[in-house]
CHARMM-style PDB file with segment names, atoms N, HN, CA, C and O in Angstrom:
ATOM      1  N   MET     1       0.609  -1.328  -0.251  1.00  0.00      PROA
ATOM      2  CA  MET     1      -0.315  -0.148   0.232  1.00  0.00      PROA
ATOM      3  C   MET     1       1.144   1.520   0.185  1.00  0.00      PROA
ATOM      4  O   MET     1       1.110   2.542  -0.501  1.00  0.00      PROA
ATOM      5  N   LYS     2       1.650   1.297   0.689  1.00  0.00      PROA
ATOM      6  HN  LYS     2       1.678   0.468   1.246  1.00  0.00      PROA
ATOM      7  CA  LYS     2       2.674   2.712   0.706  1.00  0.00      PROA
ATOM      8  C   LYS     2       3.163   2.751  -0.834  1.00  0.00      PROA
ATOM      9  O   LYS     2       2.867   3.730  -1.518  1.00  0.00      PROA
ATOM     10  N   GLU     3       4.153   1.342  -1.553  1.00  0.00      PROA
ATOM     11  HN  GLU     3       4.394   0.547  -0.997  1.00  0.00      PROA
ATOM     12  CA  GLU     3       4.367   1.440  -2.263  1.00  0.00      PROA
ATOM     13  C   GLU     3       3.532   2.509  -3.800  1.00  0.00      PROA
ATOM     14  O   GLU     3       4.091   3.255  -4.604  1.00  0.00      PROA
ATOM     15  N   PHE     4       2.002   2.116  -3.665  1.00  0.00      PROA
ATOM     16  HN  PHE     4       1.548   1.510  -3.012  1.00  0.00      PROA
ATOM     17  CA  PHE     4       1.163   3.169  -4.477  1.00  0.00      PROA
ATOM     18  C   PHE     4       1.164   4.186  -4.110  1.00  0.00      PROA
ATOM     19  O   PHE     4       0.876   5.216  -4.719  1.00  0.00      PROA
ATOM     20  N   GLN     5       1.544   4.021  -2.885  1.00  0.00      PROA
ATOM     21  HN  GLN     5       1.778   3.184  -2.391  1.00  0.00      PROA
ATOM     22  CA  GLN     5       0.732   5.902  -2.033  1.00  0.00      PROA
ATOM     23  C   GLN     5       1.618   6.937  -3.116  1.00  0.00      PROA
ATOM     24  O   GLN     5       1.294   7.825  -3.906  1.00  0.00      PROA
ATOM     25  N   GLU     6       3.150   6.186  -2.610  1.00  0.00      PROA
ATOM     26  HN  GLU     6       3.413   5.465  -1.969  1.00  0.00      PROA
ATOM     27  CA  GLU     6       4.492   7.164  -3.092  1.00  0.00      PROA
ATOM     28  C   GLU     6       4.128   6.618  -4.936  1.00  0.00      PROA
ATOM     29  O   GLU     6       4.495   7.483  -5.732  1.00  0.00      PROA
ATOM     30  N   ASN     7       3.812   5.995  -5.265  1.00  0.00      PROA
ATOM     31  HN  ASN     7       3.514   5.293  -4.619  1.00  0.00      PROA
ATOM     32  CA  ASN     7       3.664   6.625  -6.997  1.00  0.00      PROA
ATOM     33  C   ASN     7       2.729   7.147  -6.854  1.00  0.00      PROA
ATOM     34  O   ASN     7       2.850   8.185  -7.504  1.00  0.00      PROA
ATOM     35  N   ILE     8       1.151   7.119  -6.092  1.00  0.00      PROA
ATOM     36  HN  ILE     8       1.053   6.276  -5.564  1.00  0.00      PROA
ATOM     37  CA  ILE     8       0.125   8.630  -7.093  1.00  0.00      PROA
ATOM     38  C   ILE     8       1.537  10.265  -5.845  1.00  0.00      PROA
ATOM     39  O   ILE     8       1.392  11.469  -6.055  1.00  0.00      PROA
ATOM     40  N   ILE     9       2.050  10.003  -5.340  1.00  0.00      PROA
ATOM     41  HN  ILE     9       2.168   9.025  -5.170  1.00  0.00      PROA
ATOM     42  CA  ILE     9       2.017  11.341  -4.633  1.00  0.00      PROA
ATOM     43  C   ILE     9       3.570  12.194  -6.084  1.00  0.00      PROA
ATOM     44  O   ILE     9       3.875  13.374  -6.261  1.00  0.00      PROA
ATOM     45  N   ASN    10       3.958  11.291  -6.564  1.00  0.00      PROA
ATOM     46  HN  ASN    10       3.711  10.332  -6.421  1.00  0.00      PROA
ATOM     47  CA  ASN    10       5.137  10.910  -7.904  1.00  0.00      PROA
ATOM     48  C   ASN    10       4.128  11.517  -8.895  1.00  0.00      PROA
ATOM     49  O   ASN    10       4.144  12.623  -9.437  1.00  0.00      PROA
ATOM     50  N   MET    11       3.364  10.641  -8.979  1.00  0.00      PROA
ATOM     51  HN  MET    11       3.351   9.743  -8.539  1.00  0.00      PROA
ATOM     52  CA  MET    11       2.683  11.358 -10.550  1.00  0.00      PROA
ATOM     53  C   MET    11       1.653  12.601 -10.444  1.00  0.00      PROA
ATOM     54  O   MET    11       0.947  13.145 -11.294  1.00  0.00      PROA
ATOM     55  N   ILE    12       1.861  12.850  -8.966  1.00  0.00      PROA
ATOM     56  HN  ILE    12       2.434  12.408  -8.275  1.00  0.00      PROA
ATOM     57  CA  ILE    12       0.996  13.903  -9.016  1.00  0.00      PROA
ATOM     58  C   ILE    12       2.114  15.358  -9.046  1.00  0.00      PROA
ATOM     59  O   ILE    12       1.954  16.506  -9.462  1.00  0.00      PROA
ATOM     60  N   ALA    13       3.238  14.669  -8.410  1.00  0.00      PROA
ATOM     61  HN  ALA    13       3.368  13.737  -8.073  1.00  0.00      PROA
ATOM     62  CA  ALA    13       4.455  15.735  -8.442  1.00  0.00      PROA
ATOM     63  C   ALA    13       4.773  16.656  -9.732  1.00  0.00      PROA
ATOM     64  O   ALA    13       4.795  17.857 -10.001  1.00  0.00      PROA
ATOM     65  N   ASP    14       5.015  15.373 -10.403  1.00  0.00      PROA
ATOM     66  HN  ASP    14       4.997  14.398 -10.184  1.00  0.00      PROA
ATOM     67  CA  ASP    14       5.474  15.436 -12.409  1.00  0.00      PROA
ATOM     68  C   ASP    14       4.055  16.276 -12.532  1.00  0.00      PROA
ATOM     69  O   ASP    14       4.128  17.455 -12.880  1.00  0.00      PROA
ATOM     70  N   VAL    15       3.141  15.860 -12.333  1.00  0.00      PROA
ATOM     71  HN  VAL    15       3.082  14.902 -12.050  1.00  0.00      PROA
ATOM     72  CA  VAL    15       1.439  17.037 -13.210  1.00  0.00      PROA
ATOM     73  C   VAL    15       1.912  18.611 -12.427  1.00  0.00      PROA
ATOM     74  O   VAL    15       1.658  19.641 -13.051  1.00  0.00      PROA
ATOM     75  N   VAL    16       2.619  18.710 -11.009  1.00  0.00      PROA
ATOM     76  HN  VAL    16       2.825  17.873 -10.501  1.00  0.00      PROA
ATOM     77  CA  VAL    16       1.871  19.715 -10.702  1.00  0.00      PROA
ATOM     78  C   VAL    16       3.262  20.848 -11.870  1.00  0.00      PROA
ATOM     79  O   VAL    16       3.180  21.853 -12.576  1.00  0.00      PROA
ATOM     80  N   GLN    17       4.571  19.711 -11.376  1.00  0.00      PROA
ATOM     81  HN  GLN    17       4.637  18.895 -10.802  1.00  0.00      PROA
ATOM     82  CA  GLN    17       5.838  20.666 -12.081  1.00  0.00      PROA
ATOM     83  C   GLN    17       5.746  20.648 -13.753  1.00  0.00      PROA
ATOM     84  O   GLN    17       5.945  21.775 -14.205  1.00  0.00      PROA
ATOM     85  N   ASN    18       5.550  19.871 -14.538  1.00  0.00      PROA
ATOM     86  HN  ASN    18       5.387  18.955 -14.171  1.00  0.00      PROA
ATOM     87  CA  ASN    18       5.472  19.876 -15.651  1.00  0.00      PROA
ATOM     88  C   ASN    18       3.973  20.793 -16.786  1.00  0.00      PROA
ATOM     89  O   ASN    18       4.011  20.994 -18.000  1.00  0.00      PROA
ATOM     90  N   VAL    19       2.812  21.164 -15.780  1.00  0.00      PROA
ATOM     91  HN  VAL    19       2.782  21.001 -14.794  1.00  0.00      PROA
ATOM     92  CA  VAL    19       1.719  21.256 -16.226  1.00  0.00      PROA
ATOM     93  C   VAL    19       1.615  22.672 -16.414  1.00  0.00      PROA
ATOM     94  O   VAL    19       1.521  23.113 -15.269  1.00  0.00      PROA
ATOM     95  N   ARG    20       1.560  24.141 -17.645  1.00  0.00      PROA
ATOM     96  HN  ARG    20       1.636  23.783 -18.576  1.00  0.00      PROA
ATOM     97  CA  ARG    20       1.492  25.129 -17.237  1.00  0.00      PROA
ATOM     98  C   ARG    20       0.146  25.517 -16.835  1.00  0.00      PROA
ATOM     99  O   ARG    20      -0.801  24.784 -17.122  1.00  0.00      PROA
ATOM    100  N   ILE    21      -0.052  26.816 -16.072  1.00  0.00      PROA
ATOM    101  HN  ILE    21       0.718  27.410 -15.839  1.00  0.00      PROA
ATOM    102  CA  ILE    21      -1.329  27.187 -15.459  1.00  0.00      PROA
ATOM    103  C   ILE    21      -1.337  28.303 -15.625  1.00  0.00      PROA
ATOM    104  O   ILE    21      -0.567  29.018 -14.983  1.00  0.00      PROA
ATOM    105  N   TYR    22      -2.112  28.761 -16.436  1.00  0.00      PROA
ATOM    106  HN  TYR    22      -2.737  28.181 -16.957  1.00  0.00      PROA
ATOM    107  CA  TYR    22      -2.378  30.333 -17.387  1.00  0.00      PROA
ATOM    108  C   TYR    22      -3.916  30.408 -16.517  1.00  0.00      PROA
ATOM    109  O   TYR    22      -4.853  29.703 -16.145  1.00  0.00      PROA
ATOM    110  N   GLN    23      -3.363  31.912 -16.507  1.00  0.00      PROA
ATOM    111  HN  GLN    23      -2.601  32.485 -16.809  1.00  0.00      PROA
ATOM    112  CA  GLN    23      -4.430  32.957 -15.683  1.00  0.00      PROA
ATOM    113  C   GLN    23      -4.360  34.639 -16.301  1.00  0.00      PROA
ATOM    114  O   GLN    23      -3.609  35.577 -16.033  1.00  0.00      PROA
ATOM    115  N   TYR    24      -5.637  34.476 -17.334  1.00  0.00      PROA
ATOM    116  HN  TYR    24      -6.247  33.714 -17.552  1.00  0.00      PROA
ATOM    117  CA  TYR    24      -5.932  35.380 -18.284  1.00  0.00      PROA
ATOM    118  C   TYR    24      -7.094  36.205 -17.416  1.00  0.00      PROA
ATOM    119  O   TYR    24      -7.870  35.457 -16.821  1.00  0.00      PROA
ATOM    120  N   GLU    25      -7.336  37.672 -17.253  1.00  0.00      PROA
ATOM    121  HN  GLU    25      -6.706  38.279 -17.737  1.00  0.00      PROA
ATOM    122  CA  GLU    25      -8.064  38.390 -17.541  1.00  0.00      PROA
ATOM    123  C   GLU    25      -8.845  39.290 -19.522  1.00  0.00      PROA
ATOM    124  O   GLU    25      -8.367  39.893 -20.483  1.00  0.00      PROA
ATOM    125  N   CYS    26      -9.898  38.898 -19.168  1.00  0.00      PROA
ATOM    126  HN  CYS    26     -10.286  38.409 -18.387  1.00  0.00      PROA
ATOM    127  CA  CYS    26     -10.132  39.505 -20.607  1.00  0.00      PROA
ATOM    128  C   CYS    26     -11.365  39.147 -20.653  1.00  0.00      PROA
ATOM    129  O   CYS    26     -11.833  38.246 -19.957  1.00  0.00      PROA
ATOM    130  N   LEU    27     -12.326  40.172 -21.903  1.00  0.00      PROA
ATOM    131  HN  LEU    27     -11.945  40.904 -22.468  1.00  0.00      PROA
ATOM    132  CA  LEU    27     -13.326  39.585 -22.609  1.00  0.00      PROA
ATOM    133  C   LEU    27     -14.079  38.357 -22.897  1.00  0.00      PROA
ATOM    134  O   LEU    27     -13.272  37.508 -22.519  1.00  0.00      PROA
ATOM    135  N   PRO    28     -15.190  37.665 -23.358  1.00  0.00      PROA
ATOM    136  CA  PRO    28     -15.279  36.635 -23.280  1.00  0.00      PROA
ATOM    137  C   PRO    28     -15.887  37.127 -24.635  1.00  0.00      PROA
ATOM    138  O   PRO    28     -17.038  37.498 -24.864  1.00  0.00      PROA
ATOM    139  N   ASP    29     -14.853  37.037 -25.440  1.00  0.00      PROA
ATOM    140  HN  ASP    29     -13.918  36.736 -25.254  1.00  0.00      PROA
ATOM    141  CA  ASP    29     -15.174  37.204 -27.105  1.00  0.00      PROA
ATOM    142  C   ASP    29     -14.153  36.406 -27.814  1.00  0.00      PROA
ATOM    143  O   ASP    29     -13.120  36.064 -27.239  1.00  0.00      PROA
ATOM    144  N   LYS    30     -14.454  36.033 -29.292  1.00  0.00      PROA
ATOM    145  HN  LYS    30     -15.293  36.310 -29.760  1.00  0.00      PROA
ATOM    146  CA  LYS    30     -13.126  36.101 -30.472  1.00  0.00      PROA
ATOM    147  C   LYS    30     -11.789  36.644 -30.380  1.00  0.00      PROA
ATOM    148  O   LYS    30     -10.879  35.965 -30.856  1.00  0.00      PROA
ATOM    149  N   SER    31     -11.528  37.737 -29.857  1.00  0.00      PROA
ATOM    150  HN  SER    31     -12.267  38.289 -29.471  1.00  0.00      PROA
ATOM    151  CA  SER    31     -10.007  37.921 -30.122  1.00  0.00      PROA
ATOM    152  C   SER    31      -9.644  37.592 -28.253  1.00  0.00      PROA
ATOM    153  O   SER    31      -8.448  37.426 -28.017  1.00  0.00      PROA
ATOM    154  N   ALA    32     -10.279  37.536 -27.445  1.00  0.00      PROA
ATOM    155  HN  ALA    32     -11.251  37.671 -27.637  1.00  0.00      PROA
ATOM    156  CA  ALA    32      -9.621  36.439 -26.313  1.00  0.00      PROA
ATOM    157  C   ALA    32      -9.583  35.043 -26.867  1.00  0.00      PROA
ATOM    158  O   ALA    32      -9.027  34.407 -25.972  1.00  0.00      PROA
ATOM    159  N   VAL    33      -9.829  34.316 -27.722  1.00  0.00      PROA
ATOM    160  HN  VAL    33     -10.281  34.833 -28.449  1.00  0.00      PROA
ATOM    161  CA  VAL    33      -9.954  33.022 -27.877  1.00  0.00      PROA
ATOM    162  C   VAL    33      -8.388  33.155 -28.172  1.00  0.00      PROA
ATOM    163  O   VAL    33      -7.395  32.585 -27.719  1.00  0.00      PROA
ATOM    164  N   GLU    34      -8.618  34.270 -29.237  1.00  0.00      PROA
ATOM    165  HN  GLU    34      -9.425  34.733 -29.605  1.00  0.00      PROA
ATOM    166  CA  GLU    34      -6.956  33.596 -30.468  1.00  0.00      PROA
ATOM    167  C   GLU    34      -6.373  34.120 -29.428  1.00  0.00      PROA
ATOM    168  O   GLU    34      -5.870  33.093 -28.972  1.00  0.00      PROA
ATOM    169  N   PHE    35      -6.219  34.532 -29.070  1.00  0.00      PROA
ATOM    170  HN  PHE    35      -6.628  35.366 -29.441  1.00  0.00      PROA
ATOM    171  CA  PHE    35      -4.986  35.545 -27.850  1.00  0.00      PROA
ATOM    172  C   PHE    35      -4.495  34.340 -27.270  1.00  0.00      PROA
ATOM    173  O   PHE    35      -3.279  34.157 -27.229  1.00  0.00      PROA
ATOM    174  N   LEU    36      -5.376  33.404 -26.769  1.00  0.00      PROA
ATOM    175  HN  LEU    36      -6.364  33.553 -26.803  1.00  0.00      PROA
ATOM    176  CA  LEU    36      -4.892  32.410 -25.546  1.00  0.00      PROA
ATOM    177  C   LEU    36      -4.570  30.951 -26.829  1.00  0.00      PROA
ATOM    178  O   LEU    36      -3.369  30.698 -26.730  1.00  0.00      PROA
ATOM    179  N   LYS    37      -4.999  30.329 -27.534  1.00  0.00      PROA
ATOM    180  HN  LYS    37      -5.975  30.534 -27.614  1.00  0.00      PROA
ATOM    181  CA  LYS    37      -4.731  29.885 -28.596  1.00  0.00      PROA
ATOM    182  C   LYS    37      -3.149  30.337 -28.758  1.00  0.00      PROA
ATOM    183  O   LYS    37      -2.320  29.760 -28.055  1.00  0.00      PROA
ATOM    184  N   LYS    38      -2.840  31.087 -29.432  1.00  0.00      PROA
ATOM    185  HN  LYS    38      -3.513  31.556 -30.004  1.00  0.00      PROA
ATOM    186  CA  LYS    38      -1.686  31.699 -29.911  1.00  0.00      PROA
ATOM    187  C   LYS    38      -0.563  30.990 -29.436  1.00  0.00      PROA
ATOM    188  O   LYS    38       0.216  30.167 -29.918  1.00  0.00      PROA
ATOM    189  N   GLN    39      -0.822  31.982 -27.509  1.00  0.00      PROA
ATOM    190  HN  GLN    39      -1.454  32.650 -27.118  1.00  0.00      PROA
ATOM    191  CA  GLN    39      -0.462  31.459 -26.145  1.00  0.00      PROA
ATOM    192  C   GLN    39       0.008  30.319 -25.784  1.00  0.00      PROA
ATOM    193  O   GLN    39       1.208  30.282 -25.510  1.00  0.00      PROA
ATOM    194  N   VAL    40      -0.734  29.174 -25.689  1.00  0.00      PROA
ATOM    195  HN  VAL    40      -1.709  29.204 -25.912  1.00  0.00      PROA
ATOM    196  CA  VAL    40      -0.800  28.164 -25.696  1.00  0.00      PROA
ATOM    197  C   VAL    40       0.390  27.564 -27.006  1.00  0.00      PROA
ATOM    198  O   VAL    40       1.438  26.956 -26.791  1.00  0.00      PROA
ATOM    199  N   ILE    41      -0.072  27.892 -28.095  1.00  0.00      PROA
ATOM    200  HN  ILE    41      -0.924  28.387 -28.269  1.00  0.00      PROA
ATOM    201  CA  ILE    41       1.215  27.455 -29.141  1.00  0.00      PROA
ATOM    202  C   ILE    41       2.105  27.611 -29.102  1.00  0.00      PROA
ATOM    203  O   ILE    41       2.771  26.725 -29.636  1.00  0.00      PROA
ATOM    204  N   ILE    42       2.909  28.796 -28.478  1.00  0.00      PROA
ATOM    205  HN  ILE    42       2.368  29.516 -28.044  1.00  0.00      PROA
ATOM    206  CA  ILE    42       3.531  29.841 -28.340  1.00  0.00      PROA
ATOM    207  C   ILE    42       4.765  28.698 -27.553  1.00  0.00      PROA
ATOM    208  O   ILE    42       5.687  28.171 -28.176  1.00  0.00      PROA
ATOM    209  N   ASP    43       4.386  28.443 -25.546  1.00  0.00      PROA
ATOM    210  HN  ASP    43       3.637  28.872 -25.040  1.00  0.00      PROA
ATOM    211  CA  ASP    43       3.687  27.642 -24.819  1.00  0.00      PROA
ATOM    212  C   ASP    43       4.501  26.829 -25.574  1.00  0.00      PROA
ATOM    213  O   ASP    43       5.714  26.930 -25.757  1.00  0.00      PROA
ATOM    214  N   ASN    44       3.614  25.899 -26.054  1.00  0.00      PROA
ATOM    215  HN  ASN    44       2.628  25.817 -25.905  1.00  0.00      PROA
ATOM    216  CA  ASN    44       4.338  23.688 -26.696  1.00  0.00      PROA
ATOM    217  C   ASN    44       5.544  24.252 -27.517  1.00  0.00      PROA
ATOM    218  O   ASN    44       6.695  23.817 -27.456  1.00  0.00      PROA
ATOM    219  N   GLU    45       5.188  25.091 -28.147  1.00  0.00      PROA
ATOM    220  HN  GLU    45       4.253  25.444 -28.196  1.00  0.00      PROA
ATOM    221  CA  GLU    45       6.734  25.076 -28.685  1.00  0.00      PROA
ATOM    222  C   GLU    45       8.117  25.267 -28.668  1.00  0.00      PROA
ATOM    223  O   GLU    45       9.102  25.037 -29.369  1.00  0.00      PROA
ATOM    224  N   ILE    46       7.616  26.106 -26.908  1.00  0.00      PROA
ATOM    225  HN  ILE    46       6.816  26.292 -26.339  1.00  0.00      PROA
ATOM    226  CA  ILE    46       9.009  26.257 -26.441  1.00  0.00      PROA
ATOM    227  C   ILE    46       9.330  25.371 -25.132  1.00  0.00      PROA
ATOM    228  O   ILE    46      10.359  25.390 -24.458  1.00  0.00      PROA
ATOM    229  N   GLY    47       8.422  24.758 -24.992  1.00  0.00      PROA
ATOM    230  HN  GLY    47       7.585  24.742 -25.540  1.00  0.00      PROA
ATOM    231  CA  GLY    47       7.848  23.528 -24.055  1.00  0.00      PROA
ATOM    232  C   GLY    47       9.086  22.618 -24.932  1.00  0.00      PROA
ATOM    233  O   GLY    47      10.302  22.751 -24.795  1.00  0.00      PROA
ATOM    234  N   ASN    48       8.522  21.876 -25.658  1.00  0.00      PROA
ATOM    235  HN  ASN    48       7.534  21.768 -25.769  1.00  0.00      PROA
ATOM    236  CA  ASN    48       9.314  21.503 -27.165  1.00  0.00      PROA
ATOM    237  C   ASN    48      10.528  20.968 -27.356  1.00  0.00      PROA
ATOM    238  O   ASN    48      10.891  19.797 -27.461  1.00  0.00      PROA
ATOM    239  N   ASN    49      11.374  22.462 -27.401  1.00  0.00      PROA
ATOM    240  HN  ASN    49      11.079  23.414 -27.316  1.00  0.00      PROA
ATOM    241  CA  ASN    49      12.839  22.518 -28.024  1.00  0.00      PROA
ATOM    242  C   ASN    49      13.446  22.604 -26.199  1.00  0.00      PROA
ATOM    243  O   ASN    49      14.520  22.359 -25.649  1.00  0.00      PROA
ATOM    244  N   ASN    50      12.111  23.078 -25.743  1.00  0.00      PROA
ATOM    245  HN  ASN    50      11.239  23.277 -26.190  1.00  0.00      PROA
ATOM    246  CA  ASN    50      13.476  22.530 -24.157  1.00  0.00      PROA
ATOM    247  C   ASN    50      13.737  20.760 -23.568  1.00  0.00      PROA
ATOM    248  O   ASN    50      14.619  20.285 -22.853  1.00  0.00      PROA
ATOM    249  N   ASN    51      12.683  20.204 -24.161  1.00  0.00      PROA
ATOM    250  HN  ASN    51      11.966  20.590 -24.742  1.00  0.00      PROA
ATOM    251  CA  ASN    51      12.603  19.244 -24.038  1.00  0.00      PROA
ATOM    252  C   ASN    51      13.729  18.142 -25.419  1.00  0.00      PROA
ATOM    253  O   ASN    51      13.781  16.915 -25.340  1.00  0.00      PROA
ATOM    254  N   ASN    52      14.283  18.736 -26.236  1.00  0.00      PROA
ATOM    255  HN  ASN    52      14.242  19.733 -26.300  1.00  0.00      PROA
ATOM    256  CA  ASN    52      15.090  18.321 -27.595  1.00  0.00      PROA
ATOM    257  C   ASN    52      16.582  18.354 -26.681  1.00  0.00      PROA
ATOM    258  OT1 ASN    52      17.651  18.095 -27.235  1.00  0.00      PROA
TER     259      ASN     52
END
């Protein structure tokens, strides 16, 4: 049981360390969606370059 708990804790720690969190304040319109989409794409490109 202890090994299972340690595996869960390690998995959660991995997620917390590797998943980006975004907080933006914007109007709920198309321009906000386009901005956020661009930001996610840029961040993913940066993240992928760091893994090489």
